[in-house]
C-alpha positions in Angstrom: 0.0 0.0 0.0 2.9 2.3 0.6 1.6 3.4 4.0 1.8 1.9 7.5 -1.4 1.3 9.5 -0.2 4.0 11.9 0.2 6.5 9.2 -3.3 5.9 7.8 -4.9 6.2 11.2 -2.9 9.2 12.5 -2.0 11.1 9.4 1.8 10.9 9.9 4.5 8.4 10.5 5.5 7.8 14.2 8.3 9.9 15.5 11.6 8.1 16.3 12.9 8.6 19.8 15.6 9.7 19.9 15.7 11.4 16.5 18.2 9.7 14.1 19.2 12.9 12.3 19.8 16.5 13.4 17.0 17.7 11.0 14.5 15.5 12.8 15.5 16.9 16.1 15.0 20.5 14.8 11.5 19.9 13.5 8.7 22.0 14.9 6.5 20.0 17.2 3.4 22.1 16.6 0.3 20.1 15.6 -1.4 20.9 12.2 -4.9 22.2 12.4 -7.7 19.6 12.4 -8.9 20.3 8.9 -5.4 19.8 7.4 -4.9 16.6 9.3 -8.3 15.2 8.1 -7.5 16.1 4.5 -4.1 14.5 4.7 -5.6 11.3 6.2 -8.3 11.2 3.5 -5.7 11.7 0.8 -3.5 8.9 2.2 -6.5 6.6 2.4 -7.4 7.2 -1.2 -3.8 6.7 -2.3 -3.6 3.4 -0.3 -6.9 2.2 -1.9 -5.5 3.0 -5.3 -2.3 1.1 -4.5 -4.4 -1.9 -3.4 -6.3 -1.8 -6.6 -3.1 -1.7 -8.7 -1.8 -4.7 -6.7 -5.0 -6.6 -7.2 -5.0 -6.0 -11.0 -1.3 -7.0 -11.2 -1.9 -10.2 -9.2 -4.9 -11.1 -11.4 -2.9 -10.5 -14.5 -0.1 -12.8 -13.3 -2.5 -15.5 -12.2 -4.4 -15.4 -15.5 -1.2 -15.9 -17.6 -1.1 -19.6 -16.6 -4.8 -20.4 -16.9 -6.3 -22.1 -19.9 -9.0 -20.4 -22.0 -12.5 -20.7 -20.6 -14.7 -23.4 -22.2 -18.2 -22.1 -22.8 -20.9 -24.8 -22.7 -24.2 -24.3 -24.4 -27.5 -26.2 -24.0 -27.2 -29.6 -25.8 -23.5 -30.1 -25.3 -22.4 -33.4 -23.8 -20.2 -33.1 -20.7 -18.8 -35.5 -18.2 -19.6 -35.0 -14.5 -17.7 -36.3 -11.5 -19.7 -37.7 -8.6 -16.6 -38.0 -6.3 -17.9 -35.4 -3.9 -21.6 -36.2 -4.0 -23.1 -37.5 -0.8 -24.5 -40.9 -0.9 -27.5 -40.5 1.4 -29.1 -43.8 0.5 -26.2 -46.0 1.6 
């Protein structure tokens, strides 16, 4: 998806304690206003859903490469049926 569950719920990645770089230590700790936070979370959720859709399409494409063509049966065609998994109630 490209996002951690924490990031999708909270709108930002968790802070590392202690900061790994000097730039992280100098960041302002002020919270963004609520509207900006909600917009960021919504944008991240939409992007995560798009990433999941792209992954689903890619997986389906890969799986379908190795499948045989679908056989279409019409009324009147003769087919063989297996009774291997049928229940034999009368026995």
